[in-house]
C-alpha positions, 0 to 999 in steps of 0.5 A: 502454512500462514499463522496469522494474516490479516487483510484490507482495502485502501479505497481510492488511488494508490499513493508512495510516500514522497520524499521528504522535503527542506526548508529553513526550518529543517526536513519535513514529510509531505502533506499529502504523504502525512494524509494518504498515511492518516487514512490508512492508519484509521481505515487499519483500526477501524477494520481492526479494533484492539489490535496486538502488533504482529511478531516475527519476520512478516510478507507482506503483499499489496496490490495496487489497482490504478484508475484506468485513464478517462481517454483510453480506447474500449480495445485498450482498456479490454486489455488493462482489466484482462492485466494484459496492459499494467501501468509503468508510471508513477507511483513505482512499487517501492514508495506505494510499499515505504508508505503502505509499511510505514502507515501501519509501524506499531499497528498491524507491526511492531517496526517495519523491519519484520518485513521482510517478504514485499510481493507487490503487483500493480493494476488497472482498474476503475475502481482504485484502490490498494489491497494490503496483506500482511502475514507472518509465517511459521517456522 
């Protein structure tokens, strides 16, 4: 039985967290990652104003819907839409998860260490997006 559940959609092509970069001044997070995490945060706050972060162990479910390439044949496109052909391209699932986890830290939960289960799927769609569901389990 689910205790409490939150869910929302992040429109646009799902992005993974990029590796930290080195410069003469030290390490930094690439701008593309920072911008994507801010985008997720803003969408969460709009969807859940005045939200109190979830407590206890959590499960996160992600459905990453990747854009179907323009050069795809109609036959192959149909197989992609039917989820028979799945994306095996970047970003990889672990980096998509990390971007979402980090973006929602202190907003949806106190710390991403609370996430004990991650369920992640990648599909193709004409409407690229990232669907996020987070919930706690009752003991």
